[in-house]
Rosetta silent file (secondary structure, phi, psi, omega in degrees, C-alpha in Angstrom):
SEQUENCE: XXXXXXXXXXXXXXXXXXXXXXXXXXXXXXXXXXXXXXXXXXXXXXXXXXXXXXXXXXXXXXXXXXXXXXXXXXXXXXXXXXXXXXXXXXXXXXXXXXXXXXXXXXXXXXXXXXXXXX
SCORE:     score description
SCORE:     0.000 S_00000001
   1 L     0.000  123.871  178.684   51.165   86.096   94.150 S_00000001
   2 L   -77.392  141.377 -177.423   49.674   89.544   94.488 S_00000001
   3 L   -89.828  154.972 -179.765   48.423   90.623   97.805 S_00000001
   4 L   -69.559  135.823  178.435   44.950   91.921   98.474 S_00000001
   5 L   -71.026  140.277  175.831   44.899   95.720   98.690 S_00000001
   6 E  -113.701  163.131  176.734   44.092   97.124  102.120 S_00000001
   7 E   -92.071  129.781 -179.581   42.784  100.544  103.028 S_00000001
   8 E  -126.271  156.744  170.966   45.295  102.769  104.805 S_00000001
   9 E  -120.196  127.218 -179.987   45.302  106.198  106.397 S_00000001
  10 E  -118.690  124.119  175.744   48.457  108.140  106.137 S_00000001
  11 E  -117.817  123.863  176.115   49.066  111.455  108.076 S_00000001
  12 E  -135.233  158.159 -172.415   52.214  113.357  107.474 S_00000001
  13 E  -116.314  119.747  179.884   53.691  116.790  108.459 S_00000001
  14 E   -97.684  143.032  176.392   55.573  118.807  105.833 S_00000001
  15 E   -48.889  116.531 -175.147   58.084  121.382  106.902 S_00000001
  16 L   -69.085   -9.989 -178.438   56.107  124.605  107.475 S_00000001
  17 L   -84.639   -8.821  179.149   58.989  126.863  106.304 S_00000001
  18 L   -75.839  156.614 -179.145   58.546  125.739  102.706 S_00000001
  19 L   -73.394  165.144  175.742   56.801  127.846  100.060 S_00000001
  20 H   -54.942  -42.564  179.830   53.287  126.961   98.878 S_00000001
  21 H   -67.966  -35.441  175.477   54.564  125.643   95.694 S_00000001
  22 H   -68.204  -38.357  179.065   57.086  123.346   97.389 S_00000001
  23 H   -63.238  -44.579  179.522   54.361  122.027   99.748 S_00000001
  24 H   -58.538  -47.560  175.421   52.152  121.394   96.771 S_00000001
  25 H   -56.495  -44.300 -179.446   55.005  119.500   94.863 S_00000001
  26 H   -62.769  -43.134  178.697   55.563  117.346   98.031 S_00000001
  27 H   -59.629  -49.555  178.931   51.906  116.305   98.302 S_00000001
  28 H   -59.266  -39.576 -179.248   51.886  115.502   94.557 S_00000001
  29 H   -61.762  -46.430 -173.773   55.147  113.569   94.865 S_00000001
  30 H   -67.432  -43.441  179.749   53.719  111.371   97.739 S_00000001
  31 H   -59.466  -46.430 -175.890   50.439  110.784   95.851 S_00000001
  32 H   -65.803  -39.645  178.498   52.362  109.978   92.607 S_00000001
  33 H   -65.023  -42.698  174.077   54.631  107.499   94.488 S_00000001
  34 H   -58.153  -43.319 -174.492   51.517  105.610   95.844 S_00000001
  35 H   -73.946  -32.842 -177.047   49.953  105.441   92.520 S_00000001
  36 H   -73.291  -22.771 -173.997   53.095  104.385   90.626 S_00000001
  37 L  -104.880   16.873  175.530   53.632  101.448   93.088 S_00000001
  38 L   101.528    5.083 -179.313   50.246   99.859   92.854 S_00000001
  39 L   -95.681  162.501  172.582   48.137  102.057   95.229 S_00000001
  40 E  -129.764  116.132 -176.467   45.004  103.939   94.586 S_00000001
  41 E   -79.792  130.592  178.898   44.405  107.266   96.430 S_00000001
  42 E   -91.406  -46.065 -172.447   40.876  107.727   97.690 S_00000001
  43 E  -157.193  136.571  172.178   40.959  110.992   99.375 S_00000001
  44 E  -118.016  122.740  178.804   43.470  113.774  100.206 S_00000001
  45 E  -125.243  109.455  178.758   42.619  116.122  103.023 S_00000001
  46 E   -83.375  112.325 -173.650   44.986  119.014  103.540 S_00000001
  47 E   -82.142  -25.970 -178.826   44.668  120.397  107.024 S_00000001
  48 E    94.324 -171.767 -175.049   46.988  123.308  106.417 S_00000001
  49 E   -84.457  127.620 -178.083   49.730  124.912  108.570 S_00000001
  50 E  -132.302  160.861  172.436   49.401  124.317  112.273 S_00000001
  51 E   -77.056  133.841  178.639   51.611  124.785  115.297 S_00000001
  52 E   -78.051  148.564  178.132   53.380  121.691  116.379 S_00000001
  53 E   -65.276  -29.834  175.881   52.951  120.342  119.946 S_00000001
  54 E  -153.979  155.647 -175.810   56.717  120.308  120.317 S_00000001
  55 E   -62.307  133.484  172.158   59.632  121.355  118.096 S_00000001
  56 E  -120.097  117.445 -177.380   60.708  118.854  115.423 S_00000001
  57 L    60.214   34.557  175.051   64.125  119.642  113.899 S_00000001
  58 L    68.777   17.986  170.205   63.915  123.054  115.540 S_00000001
  59 E  -102.977  138.511 -176.793   60.641  123.774  113.583 S_00000001
  60 E  -100.304  -16.235 -177.076   57.561  125.082  115.274 S_00000001
  61 E  -128.748  151.963 -178.704   55.036  124.882  112.468 S_00000001
  62 E  -150.982  157.596 -178.203   54.069  122.178  109.998 S_00000001
  63 E  -106.437  114.932 -175.851   51.699  121.616  107.102 S_00000001
  64 E   -89.054  130.868  173.557   49.435  118.668  107.894 S_00000001
  65 E  -129.524  134.805  177.903   48.191  116.284  105.195 S_00000001
  66 E  -114.082  129.255 -169.638   45.761  113.371  105.749 S_00000001
  67 E  -135.868  126.911  175.157   45.614  110.808  102.975 S_00000001
  68 E  -113.104  130.697 -179.702   43.399  107.665  102.480 S_00000001
  69 E  -149.891  157.851  175.811   44.469  105.075   99.972 S_00000001
  70 E  -100.602  130.908  177.568   44.235  101.434   98.932 S_00000001
  71 E  -160.929  155.683  173.087   47.485   99.538   98.403 S_00000001
  72 L   -70.710  154.473 -177.325   49.052   96.118   98.775 S_00000001
  73 L   -61.848  -24.499 -179.445   51.047   95.638  102.039 S_00000001
  74 H   -74.394  -11.332  176.561   54.455   95.507  100.362 S_00000001
  75 H   -72.749  -35.061 -174.876   54.139   99.133   99.325 S_00000001
  76 H   -53.450  -56.144 -179.656   54.050  100.530  103.006 S_00000001
  77 H   -55.095  -39.308 -177.351   57.793   99.872  103.884 S_00000001
  78 H   -67.045  -46.223  175.918   58.921  101.393  100.539 S_00000001
  79 H   -55.331  -50.516 -177.682   56.631  104.445  101.143 S_00000001
  80 H   -64.185  -32.196  178.079   57.739  104.954  104.695 S_00000001
  81 H   -68.233  -47.524  172.240   61.402  104.656  103.654 S_00000001
  82 H   -52.624  -43.381 -176.315   60.833  107.341  100.951 S_00000001
  83 H   -71.573  -39.574  176.581   59.176  109.598  103.516 S_00000001
  84 H   -56.718  -47.602  176.198   61.951  108.980  106.033 S_00000001
  85 H   -75.637  -12.249 -179.157   64.674  110.126  103.685 S_00000001
  86 L   -73.375  124.288  176.199   62.751  113.152  102.461 S_00000001
  87 L   -65.408  -34.003 -178.169   63.993  116.448  103.968 S_00000001
  88 L   -70.769  -27.698 -170.288   60.525  118.113  103.515 S_00000001
  89 E   -93.743  118.481 -175.256   58.623  115.551  105.556 S_00000001
  90 E   -87.929  -45.381  177.089   59.059  116.035  109.390 S_00000001
  91 E  -147.464  160.999  173.091   56.859  113.094  110.608 S_00000001
  92 E  -152.963  161.885  178.676   54.350  110.522  109.314 S_00000001
  93 E  -146.214  127.078 -177.727   52.025  107.860  110.563 S_00000001
  94 E  -116.786  129.595  178.954   50.638  105.089  108.473 S_00000001
  95 E  -125.793  130.816  172.319   47.541  103.099  109.838 S_00000001
  96 E   -87.902  123.641 -171.930   46.063  100.061  108.210 S_00000001
  97 L   -78.861  127.725  174.769   42.314  100.527  108.678 S_00000001
  98 L   -91.872 -174.365 -169.378   40.427   97.686  110.325 S_00000001
  99 H   -63.719  -40.737 -177.889   36.630   97.067  109.900 S_00000001
 100 H   -67.246  -41.510  175.741   35.624   99.511  112.632 S_00000001
 101 H   -60.524  -42.108  177.299   37.805  102.295  111.137 S_00000001
 102 H   -61.160  -43.284  179.826   36.413  101.624  107.661 S_00000001
 103 H   -63.013  -40.873  179.408   32.844  101.853  108.964 S_00000001
 104 H   -60.371  -47.681 -173.993   33.656  105.159  110.658 S_00000001
 105 H   -61.953  -47.181 -179.248   35.327  106.535  107.484 S_00000001
 106 H   -64.290  -41.595  177.632   32.269  105.485  105.292 S_00000001
 107 H   -60.946  -44.980  178.109   29.748  107.029  107.774 S_00000001
 108 H   -58.065  -41.162  178.901   31.771  110.293  107.765 S_00000001
 109 H   -70.250  -32.701  178.795   31.825  110.313  104.011 S_00000001
 110 H   -75.849  -32.379  175.863   28.115  109.660  103.765 S_00000001
 111 H   -72.260  -28.564  177.768   27.384  112.444  106.274 S_00000001
 112 H   -78.545  -30.726  175.718   29.501  114.909  104.369 S_00000001
 113 H   -73.304  -31.646  172.553   27.684  113.966  101.101 S_00000001
 114 H   -60.689  -44.706  177.954   24.322  114.462  102.865 S_00000001
 115 H   -60.009  -41.386 -177.429   25.354  117.838  104.045 S_00000001
 116 H   -63.986  -37.809 -174.981   26.518  118.785  100.531 S_00000001
 117 H   -71.781  -34.527 -174.279   23.182  117.683   99.118 S_00000001
 118 L   -77.386    0.000    0.000   21.171  119.762  101.642 S_00000001
């Protein structure tokens, strides 16, 4: 029996010492992993390189990526395991969006669309 897909928000930090090409490949690899395992990516928001609040593995900078996607629940442990063993990814946080978070996400998207039209 297939599970109903839920909406998730995934934020992860890529090692800031990597080249632009390596960062781009890491983002594509995570996106491809989600899509190959039954998920559908809605939006990728790359925040860019920022200073970390505290050193992680002796690194002071990281490349932040925020990703919204739909997927069945059984994908999340597999995805988190793949991110855990990846040397490029320093930290990650996966949130299953509840009704309030979904309303906020849709309002934000509608506001951005209205600004683009104006």
